[in-house]
C-alpha positions as CSV (number, residue, x, y, z in Angstrom):
1,M,0.0,0.0,0.0
2,K,2.9,2.4,0.8
3,F,4.4,1.7,-2.6
4,L,1.1,2.5,-4.3
5,N,0.8,5.8,-2.4
6,I,4.3,6.8,-3.5
7,L,3.6,5.8,-7.1
8,K,0.4,7.8,-7.0
9,R,2.1,10.9,-5.7
10,F,4.9,10.5,-8.3
11,L,2.3,10.3,-11.1
12,I,0.5,13.4,-9.8
13,V,3.8,15.3,-9.8
14,I,4.5,14.2,-13.4
15,I,1.1,15.2,-14.6
16,L,1.3,18.6,-12.9
17,F,4.7,19.2,-14.4
18,A,3.4,18.3,-17.9
19,V,0.4,20.6,-17.4
20,L,2.6,23.4,-16.3
21,F,5.1,22.8,-19.1
22,V,2.5,22.8,-21.9
23,G,0.7,25.8,-20.3
24,T,3.9,27.8,-20.2
25,L,4.6,27.1,-23.9
26,T,1.0,28.0,-24.7
27,V,1.3,31.4,-22.9
28,F,4.6,32.2,-24.7
29,E,3.6,30.8,-28.0
30,Y,4.7,32.8,-31.1
31,R,1.5,34.2,-32.6
32,P,2.3,36.2,-35.7
33,A,-0.2,38.5,-37.3
34,D,-1.6,37.6,-40.8
35,V,0.5,40.5,-42.3
36,E,3.6,42.0,-40.7
37,V,5.7,44.8,-42.1
38,L,9.4,43.9,-42.1
39,S,12.3,46.2,-41.6
40,I,14.8,46.5,-44.5
41,D,18.3,46.7,-43.1
42,N,20.9,48.6,-45.1
43,N,18.5,49.3,-48.0
44,Q,20.3,50.0,-51.3
45,N,19.8,52.8,-53.8
46,D,20.1,51.1,-57.2
47,L,16.8,50.4,-59.0
48,V,16.0,47.4,-61.1
49,Q,16.0,48.1,-64.9
50,L,13.8,46.6,-67.6
51,N,15.5,44.4,-70.1
52,E,18.7,44.0,-68.0
53,S,19.9,40.7,-66.5
54,L,19.1,39.8,-62.9
55,T,20.3,36.8,-61.0
56,L,18.7,35.0,-58.1
57,M,19.5,32.1,-55.8
58,T,17.3,30.0,-53.5
59,F,19.1,28.0,-50.9
60,N,17.8,26.2,-47.8
61,I,20.9,26.3,-45.6
62,G,19.5,23.9,-43.1
63,Y,20.6,26.2,-40.2
64,A,24.2,25.0,-40.8
65,G,23.3,21.8,-38.9
66,L,22.3,19.4,-41.6
67,G,25.5,18.8,-43.7
68,E,27.0,15.6,-45.1
69,N,27.7,13.9,-41.8
70,E,24.3,14.5,-40.2
71,D,21.0,12.7,-39.9
72,F,17.7,13.9,-38.4
73,V,15.2,12.0,-36.2
74,L,12.1,13.1,-38.1
75,D,13.6,11.7,-41.4
76,G,14.3,8.3,-39.8
77,G,17.7,9.2,-38.4
78,T,18.7,9.3,-34.7
79,N,19.9,12.8,-34.0
80,G,18.1,16.0,-33.0
81,I,20.9,18.5,-33.2
82,P,24.6,18.5,-34.3
83,E,27.1,17.1,-31.8
84,N,29.0,20.4,-31.2
85,K,29.5,24.0,-32.2
86,D,32.6,23.3,-34.3
87,I,30.4,21.2,-36.6
88,V,27.9,24.1,-37.1
89,E,30.7,26.6,-37.6
90,G,32.3,24.3,-40.3
91,Y,29.1,23.9,-42.2
92,L,28.3,27.7,-41.9
93,S,31.8,28.5,-43.3
94,G,31.1,26.3,-46.3
95,I,27.7,28.0,-46.8
96,L,29.2,31.4,-46.7
97,E,31.8,30.3,-49.3
98,T,29.0,29.2,-51.6
99,L,27.3,32.5,-51.3
100,S,30.5,34.3,-52.2
101,T,31.4,31.9,-55.0
102,Y,28.1,32.3,-56.7
103,P,27.3,36.1,-56.4
104,V,23.7,37.0,-57.3
105,D,21.4,40.0,-57.1
106,F,18.9,38.3,-54.9
107,Y,19.6,35.7,-52.3
108,L,16.5,33.8,-51.1
109,L,17.6,31.8,-48.0
110,Q,15.6,29.4,-45.8
111,E,16.3,27.9,-42.3
112,V,18.5,30.8,-41.2
113,D,18.9,30.7,-37.4
114,L,19.2,33.9,-35.4
115,E,19.6,32.3,-31.9
116,S,18.8,28.6,-31.5
117,R,20.1,25.8,-29.3
118,R,20.4,23.5,-32.3
119,S,22.9,25.9,-34.0
120,F,24.7,26.8,-30.7
121,R,23.2,30.3,-30.7
122,I,25.2,31.5,-33.7
123,D,23.5,34.5,-35.4
124,Q,23.7,33.2,-38.9
125,L,22.0,36.1,-40.6
126,E,24.7,38.4,-39.1
127,E,27.4,36.1,-40.5
128,I,25.8,36.1,-43.9
129,K,25.5,39.9,-43.9
130,N,29.1,40.3,-43.0
131,E,30.1,37.9,-45.7
132,L,28.1,39.6,-48.5
133,G,29.1,43.1,-47.3
134,S,27.6,46.5,-47.4
135,T,26.2,46.4,-50.9
136,Y,23.3,44.1,-49.9
137,S,20.2,44.9,-47.9
138,S,18.5,42.2,-45.8
139,Q,15.0,41.3,-44.7
140,F,14.1,38.6,-42.3
141,A,10.8,36.8,-41.4
142,Y,10.3,34.3,-38.7
143,N,9.2,30.8,-39.7
144,F,10.0,29.1,-36.4
145,K,10.1,30.7,-33.0
146,S,9.6,28.7,-29.8
147,L,10.6,29.0,-26.2
148,L,11.4,25.3,-26.1
149,V,11.1,22.4,-28.5
150,P,11.3,19.3,-26.3
151,F,11.9,16.9,-29.2
152,P,13.5,14.4,-29.4
153,L,13.0,13.2,-25.9
154,S,16.5,13.5,-24.6
155,L,18.4,15.3,-21.9
156,T,21.1,16.4,-24.3
157,D,19.8,16.1,-27.9
158,Y,16.6,18.1,-27.8
159,I,16.1,21.0,-30.1
160,G,15.3,23.5,-27.4
161,Y,15.0,27.3,-28.0
162,V,14.5,28.3,-31.6
163,E,14.6,31.6,-33.5
164,S,14.7,30.8,-37.2
165,G,13.2,31.9,-40.5
166,I,13.7,33.1,-44.1
167,A,16.0,35.9,-45.3
168,T,16.2,37.8,-48.5
169,L,19.3,39.8,-49.4
170,T,19.6,42.0,-52.5
171,S,21.8,44.7,-54.0
172,F,18.7,46.6,-55.3
173,R,16.4,49.0,-53.5
174,V,13.4,47.4,-51.8
175,E,10.3,49.6,-51.4
176,D,8.3,47.3,-49.2
177,S,8.7,44.0,-47.5
178,K,6.0,42.0,-45.7
179,R,5.6,38.7,-43.9
180,L,2.4,36.9,-45.0
181,Q,1.3,34.2,-42.7
182,F,0.2,31.0,-44.4
183,P,-3.2,29.6,-43.4
184,G,-3.5,26.4,-41.4
185,E,-1.7,25.1,-38.3
186,F,-1.1,22.0,-36.3
187,S,-3.6,21.2,-33.6
188,W,-2.9,22.1,-29.9
189,P,-0.6,21.2,-28.1
190,L,1.6,20.3,-31.0
191,R,1.1,23.7,-32.4
192,V,2.8,25.6,-29.6
193,A,6.3,24.2,-30.3
194,N,6.0,24.0,-34.1
195,L,6.7,26.1,-37.2
196,K,4.5,29.0,-38.2
197,R,5.0,29.0,-42.0
198,A,5.0,32.2,-44.0
199,M,6.2,33.8,-47.2
200,M,8.1,37.0,-47.5
201,V,7.1,39.4,-50.2
202,S,9.6,42.0,-51.3
203,R,8.4,44.7,-53.7
204,V,11.1,46.3,-55.8
205,E,10.6,49.5,-57.8
206,I,11.5,49.3,-61.5
207,E,13.0,52.4,-63.1
208,G,10.7,53.8,-65.8
209,S,7.8,51.5,-65.0
210,T,4.6,51.7,-63.1
211,K,4.8,48.0,-62.4
212,E,6.6,46.3,-59.5
213,F,9.1,43.5,-59.4
214,V,7.7,41.2,-56.7
215,V,10.2,38.7,-55.2
216,V,8.7,36.0,-52.9
217,N,10.8,33.9,-50.6
218,L,9.0,30.9,-49.1
219,H,9.5,27.7,-47.1
220,M,6.4,25.5,-47.2
221,S,5.2,22.7,-44.9
222,A,6.8,19.3,-44.5
223,Y,5.8,16.4,-42.3
224,D,2.2,17.2,-43.1
225,G,0.7,13.8,-42.7
226,D,-2.7,14.3,-44.4
227,G,-1.7,17.1,-46.7
228,S,-4.2,19.6,-45.3
229,L,-1.6,22.2,-44.4
230,R,0.0,21.9,-47.9
231,A,-3.3,22.3,-49.6
232,Q,-4.1,25.5,-47.7
233,E,-0.7,27.0,-48.3
234,M,-0.9,26.2,-52.0
235,E,-4.4,27.7,-52.3
236,F,-3.1,30.9,-50.6
237,L,-0.1,31.1,-53.0
238,R,-2.3,30.6,-56.0
239,A,-4.6,33.4,-54.9
240,F,-1.6,35.7,-54.4
241,L,-0.3,34.9,-57.9
242,D,-3.7,35.6,-59.4
243,A,-3.8,39.0,-57.7
244,E,-0.3,40.0,-58.9
245,K,-1.2,38.9,-62.4
246,E,-4.2,41.3,-62.4
247,L,-1.9,44.1,-61.4
248,G,0.5,43.2,-64.2
249,N,3.5,42.9,-61.9
250,Y,6.7,41.0,-62.6
251,V,6.7,38.0,-60.2
252,V,9.4,35.5,-59.1
253,V,8.6,33.0,-56.3
254,G,11.6,31.1,-55.0
255,G,12.2,28.7,-52.2
256,D,11.8,25.3,-50.6
257,F,8.4,24.1,-51.7
258,N,8.8,20.8,-49.8
259,Q,6.8,19.3,-52.7
260,T,7.9,17.6,-55.9
261,F,7.5,19.8,-59.0
262,P,5.2,18.4,-61.6
263,E,8.0,18.0,-64.2
264,A,10.1,16.2,-61.6
265,D,7.5,13.7,-60.5
266,G,9.0,10.2,-60.9
267,I,12.6,11.2,-61.3
268,Y,13.5,10.1,-57.8
269,P,10.8,7.6,-56.8
270,V,10.5,6.7,-53.2
271,T,11.1,2.9,-53.2
272,Q,11.3,2.4,-49.4
273,D,9.3,3.5,-46.4
274,F,10.8,7.0,-46.6
275,Y,9.3,10.4,-46.5
276,E,7.5,11.2,-49.8
277,A,7.2,14.8,-50.9
278,F,3.7,15.5,-52.2
279,P,3.6,16.1,-55.9
280,I,2.4,19.6,-57.0
281,E,-0.7,19.3,-59.1
282,N,-0.1,19.7,-62.9
283,D,-2.8,22.4,-63.1
284,F,-1.8,24.3,-60.0
285,L,-0.2,27.4,-61.7
286,P,-2.6,30.1,-62.9
287,T,-2.3,31.1,-66.5
288,G,0.7,33.3,-67.1
289,Y,3.1,31.5,-64.8
290,S,5.7,28.7,-65.2
291,F,7.9,26.6,-62.9
292,M,11.6,26.9,-63.4
293,V,13.4,23.8,-62.1
294,D,16.5,21.9,-63.0
295,L,15.5,18.3,-63.6
296,T,19.1,17.0,-64.0
297,K,20.2,17.1,-60.3
298,P,18.5,16.7,-56.9
299,T,18.0,19.7,-54.7
300,C,17.5,17.9,-51.4
301,R,18.3,14.6,-49.7
302,L,16.6,12.7,-47.0
303,L,18.3,12.9,-43.6
304,N,17.7,9.2,-42.6
305,Q,21.5,8.7,-42.5
306,P,24.7,10.6,-43.1
307,Y,25.2,11.3,-46.8
308,E,26.2,8.2,-48.8
309,P,25.7,8.9,-52.5
310,S,26.3,5.3,-53.5
311,S,23.9,3.8,-50.9
312,I,20.5,2.4,-51.9
313,N,19.2,4.1,-48.7
314,T,19.9,7.6,-50.1
315,Q,16.7,9.3,-51.1
316,Y,16.7,12.4,-53.3
317,Y,14.1,15.1,-54.1
318,I,13.6,18.0,-56.4
319,I,11.7,20.4,-54.2
320,D,13.6,23.7,-54.5
321,G,13.1,26.1,-57.5
322,F,11.2,29.0,-58.9
323,I,7.8,30.2,-60.2
324,V,8.1,33.0,-62.9
325,S,5.5,35.2,-64.5
326,N,5.4,35.3,-68.3
327,N,6.5,38.9,-68.6
328,I,9.9,37.7,-67.5
329,E,12.5,36.1,-69.8
330,V,14.6,33.3,-68.3
331,E,18.2,33.2,-69.6
332,K,21.1,30.8,-69.4
333,F,22.7,31.3,-66.0
334,E,26.2,30.8,-67.5
335,E,27.5,30.9,-71.0
336,T,28.4,27.2,-70.7
337,E,24.8,26.2,-70.2
338,T,23.0,24.8,-73.2
339,I,19.5,25.9,-72.3
340,A,17.8,28.7,-70.4
341,G,16.3,27.8,-67.0
342,A,17.1,27.2,-63.4
343,L,20.4,25.6,-62.5
344,T,21.0,23.5,-59.5
345,I,24.5,23.8,-58.1
346,D,25.6,20.3,-57.1
347,L,27.6,20.7,-53.9
348,D,27.1,17.0,-52.9
349,F,25.2,18.1,-49.8
350,E,28.4,19.0,-48.1
351,N,27.1,21.8,-45.9
352,S,23.3,21.4,-46.1
353,D,20.7,18.8,-47.0
354,H,19.8,21.1,-49.9
355,N,21.6,22.3,-53.0
356,P,21.3,25.9,-54.1
357,V,19.3,26.7,-57.2
358,V,20.2,29.8,-59.3
359,M,18.4,31.6,-62.2
360,K,19.1,34.5,-64.5
361,I,16.2,36.6,-65.8
362,K,15.2,39.8,-67.7
363,L,12.1,41.9,-67.1
364,L,10.5,42.4,-70.5
365,P,9.5,45.9,-71.5
């Protein structure tokens, strides 16, 4: 009887602790507005010109914690965070080198940590700004902000405090930048320590034109079991594209769609019990828009294990790329390319679980 009383008290303490823990996370839950005006740090003076070449890069940097030697528990691996700070600093150094090696006019970056336990509280946006220098402005929008992510259940390997999001950096003047919250969310209590997905919309003035160059940076939902979040986000994006088409603006959407592009469906079939990226419907895009994707190389790998390119357990995806309005001409990124379009830079997933994708365009008069 004494043992049962002790056990009963122990269970009561555990339940009270759990209630207090979830209650605290709920009180301090990040609750963004549907639309938030973003600050533009170090805004530039140069205006975009019609009929002149512009270059863009989309790159999910994986918070410099998902390089070639990493796996991740949600992908079937075992780890929650990298083993130590030196690992993150090494991956980040490689990422910064990539940004410098492939200079572009617009960098659209995802999974950039400001201060997170998983990346040992390194301000990655500040490191990126320092690397690119004073000729670039920057805008940042939260995608993930949580007091404590208690997953995986471990005393040392849990994700913990997170401040992370999407960042756009450009050498041109940005007139306006906003964070647009995607509809849909996970149910409570899972919601309180989960991502709050959004897209960042940067409006750029075009010299001699009444239209705007609209650059959208996004990182859409993953691990969406029934696809309901994905469907709501895609409907929101389609409505946005329709509205911009009515205005006659020049539009580029770039980012990590976490979905297989229609043209890429079947290129890297999922043959095992691995995560499968939803295919984007063939008729998703409104009239007047096209996907720009490189079908010759993967843009992402599954983090079920450290990277082994020759392993049958290595799963690839093509989920990073662009959407372009039809008043924009897409050019060859380099003179050595045989066709115009997006180009995936194959870095063998050395410093991130994603490869960067670049594109060269002209705004047609």
